C-alpha positions as CSV (number, residue, x, y, z in Angstrom):
1,M,94.9,77.7,91.2
2,D,97.6,76.4,93.6
3,V,97.8,78.3,96.8
4,V,101.5,78.6,96.6
5,T,104.2,78.2,93.9
6,L,107.5,76.7,95.1
7,R,110.9,76.5,93.5
8,E,113.5,74.5,95.3
9,A,117.2,75.2,94.9
10,S,120.5,74.3,96.5
11,S,121.5,77.0,98.9
12,P,120.6,78.2,102.4
13,L,118.4,81.0,101.0
14,L,114.6,81.1,100.6
15,V,112.9,84.2,99.2
16,S,109.2,84.7,100.1
17,F,106.6,86.7,98.1
18,P,103.6,86.8,100.3
19,H,101.8,89.8,98.8
20,S,102.2,89.6,95.0
21,G,99.3,87.2,94.4
22,T,96.3,88.5,92.5
23,G,94.0,85.4,92.6
24,I,90.5,85.8,94.0
25,P,88.0,82.9,94.2
26,T,84.9,83.7,92.3
27,A,82.6,83.4,95.3
28,I,84.8,85.9,97.2
29,A,85.2,88.3,94.2
30,Q,81.4,88.6,94.0
31,Q,81.3,90.0,97.5
32,F,83.9,92.7,96.7
33,T,83.4,96.3,95.9
34,T,85.0,97.9,92.8
35,A,87.8,99.0,95.1
36,G,88.2,95.5,96.4
37,R,88.4,94.0,92.9
38,S,91.1,96.5,91.9
39,L,93.5,94.8,94.3
40,V,95.1,98.2,94.7
41,D,97.4,97.2,97.6
42,T,99.1,94.3,95.8
43,D,102.9,94.2,95.9
44,W,102.9,94.9,92.1
45,H,105.6,93.2,90.0
46,V,107.8,92.3,92.9
47,P,108.6,88.8,91.6
48,K,109.6,90.4,88.3
49,L,112.1,92.6,90.2
50,Y,113.7,89.4,91.4
51,D,113.8,87.6,88.0
52,F,117.5,87.2,88.4
53,L,116.9,84.6,91.1
54,E,116.3,82.1,88.3
55,E,120.1,82.3,87.6
56,L,121.0,81.7,91.2
57,P,120.6,78.7,93.6
58,V,117.8,80.4,95.6
59,S,114.5,78.7,96.6
60,T,111.3,80.8,96.3
61,I,107.8,80.6,97.7
62,T,105.0,82.7,96.2
63,A,101.5,83.3,97.4
64,N,99.1,83.1,94.4
65,Y,96.0,84.5,96.1
66,S,95.5,88.2,96.9
67,R,96.2,89.6,100.4
68,Y,92.5,90.7,100.2
69,V,91.5,87.0,100.4
70,I,93.7,86.5,103.5
71,D,97.0,88.2,104.5
72,V,99.6,85.5,105.0
73,N,101.9,88.1,106.6
74,R,99.6,88.5,109.6
75,S,99.2,86.5,112.8
76,P,96.5,83.9,112.5
77,Q,95.0,85.3,115.7
78,G,94.9,88.8,114.2
79,A,97.4,90.1,116.8
80,A,98.7,93.6,116.0
81,L,102.2,93.9,114.4
82,Y,102.5,97.5,115.5
83,P,100.4,98.1,118.6
84,G,98.8,101.5,118.7
85,Q,99.2,102.1,114.9
86,N,96.7,101.7,112.1
87,E,96.9,98.2,110.5
88,T,94.8,96.0,108.2
89,E,93.2,92.8,109.4
90,L,94.0,89.1,108.7
91,C,91.2,89.3,106.2
92,P,91.2,93.0,105.3
93,T,87.9,94.8,105.1
94,S,89.3,98.1,103.8
95,T,92.1,99.2,101.4
96,F,95.1,101.2,102.6
97,A,93.1,104.2,101.5
98,K,90.2,103.1,103.8
99,Q,87.9,102.2,101.0
100,P,85.6,99.2,101.7
101,I,86.7,96.0,100.2
102,Y,83.3,94.3,100.7
103,L,79.8,95.1,99.7
104,L,77.5,96.0,102.5
105,D,77.1,93.1,105.0
106,K,79.4,90.8,102.9
107,A,82.6,91.0,105.0
108,P,83.8,87.6,106.2
109,D,82.4,86.3,109.5
110,T,84.3,84.2,112.0
111,A,83.5,80.9,110.3
112,E,84.6,82.2,106.9
113,I,87.8,83.6,108.3
114,A,88.5,80.2,109.9
115,R,87.9,78.5,106.5
116,R,90.3,80.9,104.7
117,K,92.9,80.3,107.4
118,E,92.7,76.6,106.7
119,C,92.5,76.8,102.9
120,Y,95.0,79.5,102.2
121,W,97.0,80.8,105.3
122,Q,97.9,77.4,106.7
123,V,98.9,76.1,103.3
124,Y,101.3,78.9,102.8
125,H,102.8,78.6,106.2
126,D,103.1,74.8,106.1
127,A,105.0,75.1,102.8
128,L,107.2,77.9,104.2
129,A,108.0,76.0,107.4
130,E,108.8,72.8,105.4
131,Q,111.2,74.7,103.1
132,L,113.0,76.3,106.0
133,A,113.2,72.9,107.8
134,R,114.6,71.3,104.6
135,I,117.2,74.0,104.1
136,K,118.3,74.0,107.8
137,K,118.6,70.2,107.7
138,T,120.8,70.4,104.7
139,Y,123.0,73.4,105.6
140,G,122.7,73.7,109.4
141,Y,121.1,77.1,109.1
142,A,118.5,78.9,106.9
143,L,118.1,82.4,105.5
144,L,114.8,84.0,104.7
145,W,114.3,87.1,102.6
146,D,110.7,88.4,102.7
147,A,110.1,90.5,99.6
148,H,107.6,93.4,99.6
149,S,106.7,96.7,98.0
150,I,104.2,99.5,98.9
151,A,103.1,102.8,97.6
152,A,105.4,105.7,98.6
153,E,102.6,107.6,100.3
154,V,100.1,105.8,102.5
155,P,98.9,108.3,105.2
156,R,97.0,105.6,107.0
157,F,100.3,104.0,107.9
158,F,103.0,106.7,107.9
159,E,103.4,110.4,107.3
160,G,105.1,111.9,104.3
161,V,107.0,109.8,101.7
162,L,108.5,106.4,102.5
163,P,112.2,105.9,101.9
164,D,113.1,103.9,98.8
165,L,114.4,100.9,100.8
166,N,113.0,99.7,104.1
167,L,115.0,96.9,105.7
168,G,113.4,95.1,108.7
169,S,114.9,92.8,111.2
170,A,112.3,92.9,113.9
171,G,114.3,95.5,115.8
172,G,117.4,93.4,115.5
173,Q,115.8,90.2,116.7
174,S,115.3,88.2,113.5
175,C,118.7,88.1,112.0
176,D,122.4,87.8,112.8
177,L,123.7,91.4,113.4
178,R,126.7,90.7,111.3
179,L,124.6,89.8,108.3
180,T,122.4,92.8,108.9
181,A,125.5,95.1,109.0
182,D,126.7,93.7,105.6
183,L,123.3,94.4,104.1
184,L,123.2,97.9,105.5
185,A,126.6,98.6,104.1
186,E,125.3,97.6,100.6
187,M,122.3,99.8,101.1
188,D,124.4,102.8,102.1
189,S,126.3,102.7,98.9
190,S,123.2,102.1,96.7
191,G,122.2,105.7,96.0
192,Y,118.7,105.0,97.3
193,S,117.2,106.5,100.4
194,A,117.1,103.8,103.0
195,I,116.2,103.0,106.6
196,H,116.6,100.0,108.9
197,N,113.8,99.1,111.3
198,G,111.8,102.2,110.5
199,R,108.1,102.1,109.9
200,F,108.4,98.6,108.6
201,K,110.4,96.4,111.0
202,G,109.2,93.1,109.5
203,G,105.7,91.5,109.5
204,Y,104.5,88.2,110.9
205,I,106.7,86.1,108.6
206,T,110.0,87.8,109.6
207,R,109.1,87.7,113.3
208,Q,107.7,84.2,113.4
209,Y,110.5,82.5,111.6
210,G,113.5,84.7,112.3
211,S,115.3,83.1,115.2
212,P,119.1,83.5,115.0
213,N,119.6,81.3,118.1
214,S,117.8,78.5,116.3
215,G,119.7,79.0,113.1
216,V,117.1,80.9,111.0
217,H,117.9,84.4,109.9
218,A,115.0,86.4,108.5
219,I,115.0,89.8,106.8
220,Q,112.1,91.9,105.3
221,M,112.7,94.2,102.4
222,E,109.9,96.7,101.8
223,I,110.5,98.7,98.6
224,S,108.8,102.0,97.7
225,Q,106.9,101.6,94.4
226,N,108.2,105.0,93.4
227,T,111.5,103.2,92.6
228,Y,110.2,101.0,89.8
229,L,106.6,102.1,88.7
230,L,105.9,104.8,86.1
231,R,102.8,105.9,87.9
232,S,101.7,104.1,91.0
233,S,98.0,104.8,90.2
234,D,98.1,102.3,87.3
235,Y,101.0,100.1,88.4
236,E,102.8,100.5,85.1
237,Y,106.3,98.9,85.2
238,D,109.2,101.3,84.5
239,S,111.8,99.0,82.9
240,I,114.6,101.4,83.1
241,R,114.3,102.2,86.8
242,A,113.2,98.6,87.6
243,D,116.4,97.2,85.9
244,K,118.5,99.5,88.1
245,L,116.6,98.4,91.2
246,S,117.0,94.7,90.2
247,Q,120.7,95.1,89.9
248,F,120.8,96.5,93.5
249,L,118.6,93.7,94.8
250,K,120.9,91.1,93.2
251,K,123.7,92.6,95.2
252,M,121.7,92.2,98.4
253,I,120.8,88.6,97.6
254,L,124.5,87.9,96.9
255,V,125.3,89.3,100.3
256,M,122.8,86.8,101.8
257,L,124.3,84.0,99.8
258,D,127.8,85.0,100.9
259,Y,126.9,84.7,104.6
260,S,128.0,81.9,106.8
261,P,127.4,81.7,110.5
262,N,130.8,80.1,111.1
263,H,132.9,83.1,110.0
């Protein structure tokens, strides 16, 4: 299995799917608990929500291996995204529900983490950086949309129920404020509950690559799985609600495509 799947297209926009992969190498799967093998914290069906991208000139990059193998949306040094708050590691050892991912004494050691960084993490980021460089060379700027979803209730990370739509721009640092304002206006008229730079301000990808002064504008969209799954416990796709959500996401992507830093 390839580490990443790439689709190159002719526009300034790249959409990233870092957490939708479900691949697990056999040797690693053998070290997983039942909870680990369930891959419960996957961003289920997120690429399917963005199927409309096939009709648009938008490049995509997708991680094919599970975040339980290694999380490509974390710092390679394991630095905290939200200091003082509960987080999962670069190579997670527990699920969001704090269930162990590995059998006793089977969690990856320093050498194994380094191997996974080289084999999986670095490959994803090399490809992501190359795509952004290609796009910027062609258009003079690049746009990055980092696509995610998460269960509506995860007490480990936040209290209560997550809003439907969670837009992150690293506290306003990763994207042109004018583009962010246009996206927020579209969200406000969507009928979904929404928040900007709330619990999810953008992960490593948004923060690492988003640099408006350098001509790269990055946004993270974290979607509550309540908006498109029938029952989050078994990850069943609700076509009716998902179609409605996809129509909204297409409007957001069109806002991205309509952006120009020159006006």
